[in-house]
C-alpha positions in Angstrom: 0.0 0.3 0.2 1.1 3.5 -1.0 1.9 6.2 2.6 -0.6 8.2 0.4 -3.8 5.7 0.8 -3.2 5.2 4.5 -6.2 7.0 6.2 -4.0 8.4 9.9 -7.0 8.4 12.1 -6.0 9.7 16.0 -8.0 9.2 19.3 -7.7 11.6 22.1 -8.9 10.8 25.0 -8.1 12.6 28.9 -9.3 13.3 32.0 -9.1 16.5 34.4 -10.9 15.9 37.9 -12.4 19.4 38.1 -15.3 19.9 41.0 -18.9 22.6 40.5 -18.0 23.1 44.5 -15.1 24.5 45.2 -12.9 25.4 46.8 -13.1 21.7 48.7 -14.2 22.1 51.9 -12.1 20.2 55.0 -13.9 18.9 58.0 -10.8 19.6 60.4 -8.8 22.5 62.4 -5.2 22.5 61.9 -5.1 21.3 57.6 -5.6 23.2 54.5 -6.3 21.9 51.1 -3.0 23.1 49.0 -3.1 23.0 45.0 -4.8 20.1 43.4 -6.2 19.2 47.1 -8.0 22.0 47.5 -10.1 22.1 44.1 -9.1 25.6 43.6 -9.5 25.7 40.2 -11.1 26.5 37.5 -12.3 23.8 34.7 -11.5 25.3 31.9 -7.2 25.3 32.5 -4.7 25.4 34.3 -4.4 22.3 37.4 -4.1 22.4 41.2 -0.4 23.3 41.3 -1.6 26.4 38.7 -4.0 28.2 40.6 -2.2 27.4 43.5 0.3 30.2 41.8 -1.6 32.6 41.5 -2.3 31.9 45.2 0.9 32.0 46.3 1.5 34.9 48.1 -1.5 34.7 49.3 -1.3 31.5 51.1 1.8 32.2 52.2 1.1 34.7 54.1 -2.2 33.4 55.2 -0.9 30.7 56.7 1.5 32.5 58.3 -0.8 34.9 60.0 -3.1 31.8 61.0 0.2 30.3 63.1 0.5 33.9 64.8 -2.6 34.9 65.6 -3.8 31.3 66.5 -6.5 31.0 64.2 -6.4 27.5 63.2 -9.9 26.1 63.5 -11.9 24.5 60.6 -13.8 27.8 60.6 -10.9 30.3 60.2 -8.1 28.0 58.2 -11.0 27.8 55.5 -11.7 31.6 55.4 -7.8 30.6 53.3 -10.1 29.0 50.1 -12.7 31.2 50.5 -15.1 31.2 47.8 -14.9 32.2 44.3 -17.3 33.4 42.4 -15.0 34.2 39.2 -14.2 30.2 39.8 -17.7 28.9 40.0 -19.2 31.3 37.0 -16.4 29.3 34.6 -18.6 25.9 35.4 -21.3 26.8 32.9 -18.5 27.3 30.3 -17.2 23.7 30.5 -20.7 22.2 30.1 -21.3 24.2 27.7 -18.0 22.9 25.6 -18.7 19.5 26.6 -20.8 16.6 25.6 -22.4 14.6 28.3 -24.0 10.9 27.9 -26.6 9.5 25.5 -26.6 13.6 24.4 -25.6 14.4 21.1 -24.2 17.6 19.8 -24.1 19.4 16.3 -20.5 18.9 14.8 -19.3 21.7 15.1 -21.8 23.4 17.6 -18.9 24.0 20.1 -16.1 24.5 17.9 -18.6 27.7 17.0 -19.5 28.7 20.8 -15.6 28.9 20.7 -15.0 30.6 17.4 -17.5 33.7 18.3 -16.7 33.9 22.2 -12.5 34.7 21.1 -13.7 36.3 18.1 -15.6 39.1 20.4 -13.5 39.0 22.8 -10.6 40.1 20.7 -12.4 42.5 19.7 -12.7 44.2 22.9 -9.1 44.0 23.2 -6.8 42.5 25.6 -8.5 43.8 29.1 -11.2 41.3 28.1 -9.0 38.9 27.0 -6.1 38.2 28.1 -7.4 37.7 31.4 -9.6 35.1 30.3 -6.6 33.3 28.3 -4.8 33.5 32.2 -7.7 31.6 33.6 -8.5 35.0 35.7 -12.6 35.7 34.8 -13.6 39.1 35.3 -17.0 40.6 36.6 -16.9 44.2 33.3 -15.7 41.8 30.6 -17.5 39.1 30.9 -20.3 41.0 30.9 -19.1 42.7 27.6 -18.5 39.4 26.1 -21.4 37.5 26.3 -23.2 41.0 25.7 -21.0 40.6 22.0 -21.9 37.2 21.6 -25.4 38.0 22.5 -25.7 40.2 19.5 -23.4 39.1 17.4 -24.9 35.5 17.7 -28.4 35.3 19.1 -28.9 31.9 17.4 -26.3 30.1 19.8 -28.0 30.7 23.2 -30.9 28.8 22.5 -28.7 25.8 21.5 -27.1 26.1 25.0 -29.5 26.3 26.9 -30.9 23.2 24.9 -27.6 21.6 25.5 -26.9 23.0 29.9 -30.2 22.9 30.6 -32.7 25.4 32.8 -31.8 24.1 36.2 -27.8 24.9 35.2 -28.3 28.8 33.8 -30.5 29.8 36.8 -27.4 28.5 39.0 -24.9 30.4 36.6 -26.4 34.0 37.0 -26.3 33.2 40.8 -22.4 33.1 40.7 -22.7 35.7 37.9 -24.3 38.1 40.4 -22.0 37.4 43.0 -19.0 37.9 41.3 -20.8 41.7 40.2 -20.8 41.8 44.2 -18.0 41.2 44.8 -16.1 43.0 42.3 -18.1 46.3 44.8 -16.7 44.8 47.7 -12.9 45.1 46.3 -14.1 49.1 45.6 -14.1 49.0 49.4 -11.8 47.0 50.5 -8.0 49.5 51.0 -10.8 51.2 53.7 -12.0 47.7 55.1 -8.8 46.9 54.8 -6.9 49.5 57.4 -9.7 49.4 59.5 -8.6 45.5 60.0 -5.0 45.6 60.8 -6.4 48.0 64.5 -8.5 44.0 65.3 -7.7 42.3 67.5 -6.1 38.9 67.6 -7.8 36.8 65.8 -10.4 38.8 63.9 -7.8 40.9 62.7 -7.1 37.6 61.0 -10.3 36.5 59.5 -11.0 40.2 58.7 -8.3 39.9 56.0 -8.9 36.8 54.7 -12.2 37.9 53.9 -10.8 41.2 52.7 -8.4 39.4 50.2 -12.0 36.7 49.5 -13.0 39.3 47.3 -10.2 41.0 46.0 -9.3 37.4 44.5 -12.9 36.2 44.2 -14.0 39.1 42.3 -9.9 38.1 39.6 -9.2 42.2 41.4 -5.5 40.7 41.7 -4.5 41.1 38.7 -3.1 43.4 36.4 -2.2 43.5 33.0 2.3 43.9 32.4 2.6 45.5 29.2 
């Protein structure tokens, strides 16, 4: 047989564990989940190690403060792995790019969706595109992207709704609203930070971790570097 007559086909299989309710909550005191064990990663891209690098400064400072302020209860240490709506909103995106068991989609539906989304982000520029590519979702850029997609390809919305389901969409809207709330809270974080610095231990640790949770949960820790 001639080489030109060969029909080469490649099958690619892979598994990337991700968690809908993340980060994972530990039920014990004096323990902190780090990296993959924390579940603190986007279901779209980075694994736990990549997510840990983004949070390395926050986690290292938080662990130090927890030790020095004797904030080692399960509840206190849980503040080191807070709810982050900018991660939770990505779960629906993962659902929209996957096919569930015993379901079928149009052959190009997922590729068409990705094409429309990235074209919209590209038009909106680096402030929208670059954070998303680096696994940081922010309220303003996400809202702009969704608006652009709905205007550019309105026929895509019913297809996505049929694929992910109404319940998943309603759940996502709650996280999207929380992302907007966290973004607003970051505007008053500097004032509360100055106030929390004067609190006694371990109340100071608790409030500082809440403030950090708002900042990272809104993606406000990200800055575009030239």
